[in-house]
PLY file of the C-alpha trace (Angstrom):
ply
format ascii 1.0
element vertex 312
property float x
property float y
property float z
element edge 311
property int vertex1
property int vertex2
end_header
0.00 0.00 0.00
2.81 2.41 0.88
4.49 1.68 -2.43
1.22 2.39 -4.30
0.78 5.76 -2.52
4.32 6.77 -3.47
3.63 5.97 -7.14
0.38 8.01 -7.12
2.16 10.93 -5.44
4.94 10.82 -8.03
2.41 10.89 -10.88
0.55 13.86 -9.36
3.76 15.81 -8.88
4.91 15.11 -12.45
1.59 16.02 -14.08
1.89 19.85 -13.86
5.43 19.67 -15.27
4.33 17.61 -18.28
1.39 19.96 -18.83
3.62 23.04 -18.71
6.05 21.48 -21.18
3.23 20.68 -23.58
1.89 24.20 -23.24
5.30 25.67 -24.04
5.64 23.52 -27.15
2.12 24.32 -28.26
2.54 28.03 -27.62
5.78 28.27 -29.56
5.05 29.19 -33.15
7.45 27.52 -35.55
8.03 29.50 -38.74
9.23 27.67 -41.82
12.34 29.23 -43.36
11.24 28.08 -46.82
9.52 30.45 -49.22
7.61 28.08 -51.49
7.52 28.30 -55.27
9.73 29.82 -57.91
9.73 33.50 -57.15
9.13 35.84 -60.10
11.76 38.42 -59.23
14.71 39.86 -61.10
18.19 40.71 -59.93
17.47 44.30 -60.93
14.57 44.49 -58.43
17.14 45.04 -55.67
19.97 47.47 -54.93
23.40 45.88 -55.36
25.07 45.40 -52.00
28.62 46.04 -53.22
27.80 49.72 -53.82
27.25 50.41 -50.13
29.04 50.57 -46.82
25.90 51.66 -44.98
22.37 50.53 -45.69
18.93 52.11 -45.84
16.28 50.30 -43.79
13.70 51.15 -46.46
15.45 49.23 -49.22
16.13 45.62 -50.13
19.58 44.57 -51.26
21.04 41.76 -53.31
24.47 40.27 -52.59
26.04 37.97 -55.18
27.70 35.75 -52.61
28.18 31.99 -52.68
26.91 31.24 -49.19
28.30 27.70 -49.36
31.77 29.18 -48.81
30.74 30.20 -45.27
31.74 26.71 -44.13
35.35 27.33 -45.18
35.40 31.00 -44.15
34.44 30.49 -40.51
36.91 27.62 -40.23
39.74 30.12 -40.74
41.37 31.72 -37.72
40.98 35.18 -39.23
37.33 34.82 -40.24
36.54 38.13 -38.59
38.89 39.84 -41.07
36.70 41.45 -43.69
38.70 40.57 -46.79
37.91 36.86 -46.49
34.18 37.49 -46.99
34.42 38.55 -50.62
31.13 39.95 -51.95
29.68 39.75 -48.41
32.36 42.14 -47.09
30.20 45.34 -47.10
27.58 43.49 -45.06
30.12 42.27 -42.49
31.58 45.76 -42.30
28.14 47.21 -41.58
27.28 44.56 -39.00
30.52 45.16 -37.14
30.03 48.93 -37.30
26.36 48.86 -36.29
26.31 45.91 -33.88
22.57 45.95 -33.25
21.35 46.22 -36.84
18.72 43.49 -37.36
19.29 41.55 -40.55
16.77 39.59 -42.60
18.64 37.36 -45.02
17.20 35.10 -47.66
19.38 32.61 -49.51
18.41 32.57 -53.19
19.06 29.71 -55.58
17.82 28.42 -58.93
17.77 25.06 -60.65
19.33 24.85 -64.10
16.43 25.50 -66.52
17.75 22.79 -68.86
16.89 20.11 -66.30
13.40 18.92 -67.19
13.11 15.70 -65.17
10.74 16.64 -62.33
12.05 14.05 -59.84
15.63 15.17 -60.43
14.61 18.82 -60.04
12.80 18.12 -56.77
15.86 16.32 -55.37
18.07 19.27 -56.35
15.67 21.74 -54.69
15.85 19.84 -51.40
19.65 19.64 -51.59
19.90 23.38 -52.30
17.65 24.22 -49.35
19.72 22.04 -47.04
22.98 23.70 -48.19
21.53 27.18 -47.57
20.19 26.35 -44.12
23.43 24.65 -43.08
25.42 27.72 -44.13
23.10 29.96 -42.11
23.41 27.82 -38.97
27.20 27.89 -39.24
27.18 31.66 -39.76
24.90 32.41 -36.80
26.80 30.03 -34.51
30.04 31.76 -35.47
28.49 35.22 -34.98
27.31 34.20 -31.51
30.77 32.85 -30.67
32.26 36.19 -31.74
29.66 37.95 -29.54
28.10 39.84 -32.42
24.94 41.45 -31.04
22.94 41.51 -34.26
19.58 39.80 -34.64
19.22 37.53 -37.64
16.24 35.98 -39.38
16.50 33.62 -42.30
14.65 32.28 -45.33
15.45 30.23 -48.40
13.83 30.87 -51.79
13.99 29.31 -55.22
13.74 31.68 -58.18
13.20 31.11 -61.89
16.70 31.60 -63.30
15.61 32.89 -66.71
13.29 35.43 -65.13
15.90 36.42 -62.53
18.49 37.25 -65.21
16.04 38.94 -67.60
17.58 39.96 -70.92
21.04 39.12 -69.57
20.10 35.43 -69.71
20.40 35.53 -73.50
23.65 37.50 -73.51
25.64 35.28 -71.13
26.97 31.76 -71.32
24.33 29.20 -70.24
24.78 27.89 -66.69
26.45 24.51 -66.25
25.76 23.83 -62.56
22.65 21.87 -61.64
22.14 24.10 -58.59
22.83 27.77 -59.30
23.67 29.64 -56.08
22.66 33.27 -56.58
23.44 34.69 -53.14
21.45 36.60 -50.55
18.58 39.06 -50.61
19.00 41.27 -47.54
16.98 43.74 -45.52
18.24 45.80 -42.56
15.29 46.89 -40.45
12.66 45.83 -37.94
9.39 46.11 -39.84
7.70 43.22 -41.57
8.58 43.29 -45.25
8.12 41.17 -48.34
11.58 40.45 -49.68
10.13 39.50 -53.05
8.25 42.35 -54.73
5.37 41.43 -57.00
6.74 42.35 -60.41
3.25 42.53 -61.91
1.41 44.37 -59.15
-1.18 46.61 -60.78
-0.70 45.00 -64.20
-3.57 45.22 -66.68
-5.84 42.20 -67.07
-7.03 40.87 -70.43
-10.09 38.86 -71.43
-9.82 35.30 -72.70
-9.62 34.57 -76.40
-12.44 32.13 -77.23
-12.48 29.41 -79.90
-15.08 27.23 -81.56
-14.95 23.55 -80.51
-12.30 21.46 -82.30
-10.82 24.60 -83.88
-7.67 26.67 -83.30
-8.52 29.54 -85.65
-8.39 32.98 -84.05
-11.55 34.89 -84.91
-11.17 38.37 -86.41
-13.05 39.89 -83.49
-10.07 39.10 -81.20
-7.44 40.86 -83.33
-7.95 44.23 -81.52
-7.40 42.44 -78.21
-4.13 40.95 -79.47
-3.07 44.39 -80.75
-3.80 45.85 -77.33
-1.83 43.08 -75.58
1.17 43.55 -77.89
1.22 47.31 -77.32
0.97 46.82 -73.57
3.96 44.44 -73.54
5.99 46.93 -75.59
5.15 49.76 -73.19
6.06 47.61 -70.15
9.36 46.03 -71.04
9.73 44.11 -67.77
6.46 42.23 -68.26
6.00 38.86 -69.90
2.85 36.95 -70.79
1.60 33.45 -70.05
-0.83 32.01 -72.61
-2.74 29.05 -71.20
-4.67 26.93 -73.68
-7.90 25.14 -72.72
-10.51 22.95 -74.38
-13.80 21.28 -73.51
-13.83 17.61 -72.51
-14.79 16.21 -75.90
-11.90 13.93 -76.85
-8.95 12.09 -75.36
-6.50 13.79 -73.02
-3.84 13.73 -75.72
-6.19 15.35 -78.25
-7.33 18.07 -75.81
-3.77 18.87 -74.75
-2.62 19.07 -78.36
-5.51 21.35 -79.33
-4.86 23.55 -76.30
-1.20 23.86 -77.27
-2.11 24.71 -80.85
-4.47 27.49 -79.71
-1.89 29.05 -77.40
0.70 28.78 -80.18
-1.57 30.59 -82.64
-1.92 33.50 -80.22
1.85 33.47 -79.68
2.41 33.67 -83.46
0.25 36.77 -83.60
2.29 38.42 -80.84
5.56 37.50 -82.57
4.30 39.16 -85.76
3.71 42.32 -83.72
7.32 42.44 -82.53
7.07 40.77 -79.11
10.23 38.80 -78.30
9.88 35.03 -78.15
11.30 34.77 -74.62
8.53 37.04 -73.31
5.80 34.61 -74.33
5.21 31.40 -72.38
2.58 28.86 -73.36
0.98 26.24 -71.14
-1.48 23.69 -72.62
-3.96 22.65 -69.91
-6.44 20.85 -72.18
-9.76 20.10 -70.49
-8.50 21.08 -67.03
-10.03 23.93 -65.00
-13.36 24.29 -66.85
-15.23 27.56 -66.34
-18.40 26.34 -68.07
-20.63 23.27 -67.99
-19.29 20.80 -70.56
-22.73 19.16 -70.84
-24.05 22.26 -72.65
-22.95 23.92 -75.89
-22.62 27.32 -74.20
-20.48 25.79 -71.47
-18.19 24.10 -73.99
-17.78 27.39 -75.86
-16.72 29.04 -72.60
-14.12 26.34 -71.96
-12.52 26.56 -75.43
-10.22 29.46 -74.72
-6.74 30.87 -74.25
-6.31 32.81 -71.01
-3.88 35.72 -70.83
-1.81 36.42 -67.72
0.80 39.14 -67.38
3.79 37.94 -65.35
0 1
1 2
2 3
3 4
4 5
5 6
6 7
7 8
8 9
9 10
10 11
11 12
12 13
13 14
14 15
15 16
16 17
17 18
18 19
19 20
20 21
21 22
22 23
23 24
24 25
25 26
26 27
27 28
28 29
29 30
30 31
31 32
32 33
33 34
34 35
35 36
36 37
37 38
38 39
39 40
40 41
41 42
42 43
43 44
44 45
45 46
46 47
47 48
48 49
49 50
50 51
51 52
52 53
53 54
54 55
55 56
56 57
57 58
58 59
59 60
60 61
61 62
62 63
63 64
64 65
65 66
66 67
67 68
68 69
69 70
70 71
71 72
72 73
73 74
74 75
75 76
76 77
77 78
78 79
79 80
80 81
81 82
82 83
83 84
84 85
85 86
86 87
87 88
88 89
89 90
90 91
91 92
92 93
93 94
94 95
95 96
96 97
97 98
98 99
99 100
100 101
101 102
102 103
103 104
104 105
105 106
106 107
107 108
108 109
109 110
110 111
111 112
112 113
113 114
114 115
115 116
116 117
117 118
118 119
119 120
120 121
121 122
122 123
123 124
124 125
125 126
126 127
127 128
128 129
129 130
130 131
131 132
132 133
133 134
134 135
135 136
136 137
137 138
138 139
139 140
140 141
141 142
142 143
143 144
144 145
145 146
146 147
147 148
148 149
149 150
150 151
151 152
152 153
153 154
154 155
155 156
156 157
157 158
158 159
159 160
160 161
161 162
162 163
163 164
164 165
165 166
166 167
167 168
168 169
169 170
170 171
171 172
172 173
173 174
174 175
175 176
176 177
177 178
178 179
179 180
180 181
181 182
182 183
183 184
184 185
185 186
186 187
187 188
188 189
189 190
190 191
191 192
192 193
193 194
194 195
195 196
196 197
197 198
198 199
199 200
200 201
201 202
202 203
203 204
204 205
205 206
206 207
207 208
208 209
209 210
210 211
211 212
212 213
213 214
214 215
215 216
216 217
217 218
218 219
219 220
220 221
221 222
222 223
223 224
224 225
225 226
226 227
227 228
228 229
229 230
230 231
231 232
232 233
233 234
234 235
235 236
236 237
237 238
238 239
239 240
240 241
241 242
242 243
243 244
244 245
245 246
246 247
247 248
248 249
249 250
250 251
251 252
252 253
253 254
254 255
255 256
256 257
257 258
258 259
259 260
260 261
261 262
262 263
263 264
264 265
265 266
266 267
267 268
268 269
269 270
270 271
271 272
272 273
273 274
274 275
275 276
276 277
277 278
278 279
279 280
280 281
281 282
282 283
283 284
284 285
285 286
286 287
287 288
288 289
289 290
290 291
291 292
292 293
293 294
294 295
295 296
296 297
297 298
298 299
299 300
300 301
301 302
302 303
303 304
304 305
305 306
306 307
307 308
308 309
309 310
310 311
């Protein structure tokens, strides 16, 4: 009996501790460092970090720094010496000069656009994220060891390499690495901020181009719309367009996808004739996916046979 009372007493005494631990875990909000998706941003959206020794807390900066080298840098005895940080040197100089400057840093990478195998791409994305996070942990541990008083927050983001480089993509040698390390996007300040500006915020919207069933001929009534779209793209050089082809559900998946591609291609041809560069036009054949009308009616099928226009 005495032994049983001791066990009950032990359980009662332990219960509040377990409860408090659970409460602490539940109350702690865990924030993922991953920014999902391929961000539609360009290198030119940010101020170049190498131009500055001090930083404006109203601006976002880009630093072309291979963050994987942090592993080797902090292993050196003179890691606090600025010259070993390369492109990251202005940032280190600022952090050491302004020891309480909070720093939001986002590691940015891309996957070689020539890699089309989705499984291979996904494996590369995970490897790139792991490299970036490991580099950040090493950097913050080293900063703490050196008693740097700055506050750091961290994210990792994948960007579309062709979009990131813009016109420069076509003027430079194609990338050879599977994982393309682009560096850091940085922000020095305390307010909440979106590190990735929406390149198409406030962009004009355009109506769909409709087609008759089983047909990819652009009707004359849509020529003014195409003219308007072409002029808009010329006036806004940083914008590109996504043409998504759709069909009704009459036919096999292969037939619907092929017809959707043909429709989007016909619209693309019209834009090319009007002087829009090929790289600014992306097509995506969705076939019978995402219907906006009832395929059991003629009117619904007419609504679904379309090419949607999205500025990006």
